[in-house]
N, C-alpha and C positions, 0 to 999 in steps of 0.2 A: 495466428494464434495457436497455442499449445492447450490440448485436452488430456487431462488429466480421468486416467481411469481408474476407479476407487474398488479394488476387490473385496470381495466380505473375504472373514476368514472363514477356513474349512471349518474350524468349531462351529460358527453359525449355520452356514449351510447343513452341517450333520444334524445340529439342534432344530433347526427348519423340519428337518425332513422328518426327524423322530415325532415331534409334536404331529405335524398332518399325519403320518400314519397311526399315532395313535389316539388320536381323533379320528380316525375315519373305522380303526377296530373297535372303538369303544360306540360310533355311530352302526355299525355290522353288529354288534353284538348285543346292544339294546333294540334293535330291527328283530331280531334273532328272538331274545327273549320276550319280546309283544308276541310276537308271530305264537312260539311254543305256549306260553299263556293263554291266549285266543285259542288255539287247539287243544289244548288240556280241556278246555272250559267246554267246547264244543263237543269234545268225545266223551267226555263224562256223562253229560247231559244227555246226548243219545244213545249211548252205552247202558247207561241205566233205565232207559227207557223199555230200549231191547231187549236187556236182561229182564225186565217186569214182565213183559211180553210173553215171554216163556218159562216162567215163575220161577224166574232162577234170583235171588234173593242175593248178589254178590256187588261188593264196593265197587264200583267203578274208577274210581282213584288206583284198585288194583289191577284191571285190568289195561290202563294206560301206560301202566310202568309195564305191564308185558308186555304190549304191543312196540314201546320201544326199545326193550330188549329182545324181540324179535326180530325187530328192523335192523339195531345194531350188529346181530348175531350174522343173519344172511348178507349185510352190507360186506361186511367182513371176508364172510368166505368167498365170495365173487370177487372182491379186490384179491386174494390170497391164491384164488385159480387163477384169473386172467390177469392181474398184476393193473386192470382199468379203474381208475379212479369211476372215471364216469360211467362205467358200468357197474358200478359196485353201486354209486349213488341213485343208479335206475333201479336197479333190486331193491334197495332199501326205500324207495316209492313206492315200487310197486306192493311192497311187503305192508305199506301205510292202506295199500287198499283191500290188504286179506281182510280184514273185519266183514267188511261191507258183505265180501263175495260168500265168506260165511256167515252172516245173516241171513241171506238171502236163501242159502243153499239149506241152510237148518229151518226157516223158516216153511217153504217151500215144500220140505220132507212131513212136518208138523201138520202143514195145511192136509199132506196130502193122508196123514196115521188121522185126522179127523176123521175123513170124507168114508176113509175103511170104516171105521167105528162106529158110522152113523147111521147104516143100516139096523146092525145090532140094537143098538141104545133107542131106536124107534121102538121095533116091535116087542123089545121089554117094557116100553112104555105104554102101549097098547097094551101087552096082558096083564103090567097093572090098571089100568083104566078098564079091562072088562072084567076086571074082580073087582072090582067097586068104590077103589080109593080115587082121589082127585089127584088132578092135575099135580098140584106139588107135590102129595105123597109119591106120585112118580117118577117125580123131579127126583126127590130123593133117594128112591132107589136104585134110579138109574147113576146116582153119583154113586152111593154105597159099591153097586156091581161095578163100577165102569172106573176104570184107570185112564191115567193117559190124557193127550188132549181135551177129549169127549168128556169125560169126569172133570175135568178142572174148568174149562169153557161152563159149563151148566152149575157146577160148583159159584158162578160167582152169579150166572142168573138166578140163583136162589138168594143169595147175600143181597143183591140188590132190588129182590122183593121183601127182604125184611129191613130191608131200611126202607122203604114206602115207595118203590120204583113201581110201575105197575108192569102188567105182564107185556104187554106188547111192547113196551119202551125197552124192557130186559131183551127181549128177544129180537128186536132193533138194534139194541147193542150187540147183542150174539153175532147178529148179521155183517153188521164191519167190521168186529174185532178177529172174524173167520170167513171172508169174502170170497169164498168159491159159491159153482153152481148149487152142489148139494145141500150150502148150510142157509143160501138163501129161495131153494125151494123149501125145505125145510120147517124156514121161518114162514111163510108167506102161507104154506098150510095151516099152519097151527095158528096165525093170527086170522085167517079166512073163518077157520071150523069155530075158532074163537068168538068170533064177532056176527056168524051166522049162527051158530046151535047147533051146528050138525054133530054127527057122529064121530066124535074125537079119533077113538079107536080105529075104528075103520079107515079114517082119514090118514092117520099114522102108518097103518099098514100097507095103505096102497102107496105111501110117500115111499117107503121102505123099499119096495119093490121096484118103485121107477130109478131111488136113486142105485140098486144093484143095477136093475138091467145098463145103467149109466156107466155105471164101473167097467162090469164084462166087454162092453162096447169099448169102454176106454183101453181096456187089458190086450182086449183083441189089436187094436191099431198099434198101442205100443211093441206087441210084438212081431208085428209086420214091419215094422219102421226101425225095428232094434238093428239092423244092418249098416242103415243109415247115419243113425247116432255112434255106433262103432269106428265107422269111415267117418265122422268129426273128430275121434278123440285119434285114430290114426296120421290123420292131416297134419292135428295139434303136435303130434311127439315126433314126427319121423325128421321134420327140422332138425327140432331141439339134440336129438339122436345124435343125428348125421355132424354136427356141431360138435358133441362130445367126442366121437369117434376121429374125426379131423383134430381135434386138436389133439387127441391122444398120439393118434399117427405121425403130425406134420407140427408140431409146435411151433417151430420158426414161422412156419408161411401162417399159420394161424395168429401169430402175435400181430400181423399185419390188421388183422380183422377187430384185435382190441383195441389198437394202439394208435391207428392212423383215422384221420378224418372221414377218409375213403371207405373204409374198414366199417366207421359207422354210420355213414349211410348207408350200407350194404344191408346192414344188419336191421335199421331200423324199416326200410322197405321188406326186408324179410319178416317182421313182425308185422308190417300193417297186412300186407299180404297174407299174413298165416292169420291172422284174425279175422278180415273179410272171407275167408277159405271155408272157416270155421262157423263164422255166423252165419252164413248164406246156408251151408250144410244142414245148418239146425232150424231155420226157417222153413228148409222144404219137407223137414220128415215132423214139423211141428203143425200137426192136423188136428183144428179142434173139433170138437165133437158138437 
């Protein structure tokens, strides 16, 4: 019995392979576009909320465009320097997390600025109350004479009052917007003084003295732990400096670090140990008052 094998023409094989490849590319492109659209929607919503928190009225779509440009720029620089596509993708992914880090840093600085302005603002309100004006007028004087985050937050308190929100609720909203110990102490003192009918000016003065003493203690602790924080920066920067120096001195040997699986594994291990070391040092020097 003779079996006849019919071979498919090479043209049909090429055509089938091309169609399959085109379908795969179309599916990947469709999934990529959907992921990009979802990321753009989530990014613009979150960026708009965070920008309004800092009283920055910027179009979130422009921020998203800047984010894409930064990711492409840093990924291109990493690819040109190292020649590794994997490293370039890792740098681009790290740049995607950059806005969150910037937001946390800026928010931390804003909260510190609010706490630094709070004692003088409370003394200003106490002086206005001793002069015979009401709490609303004292808040207005505080807003006029104080800039920065303190004046902005109390401006929102006054606007909420004009819209019919009670003073207790407005102060509670302030405490949620500025979740610091000093802000909580100030809000509690104002609400208790308003409920019990005590001397509000004296309450504000005592609260200002307490907040200022707390800040002085925190300043002393920061001065004592400054060396530990510097060590965290040194530990974090030293491996990167060594990589740059070795890349400059021995580019052929360092090429294995960027282009081979063993090199990628070594870089991953270095990055993990580096992050663990920095986090451990920062937790040791983070003393809560």
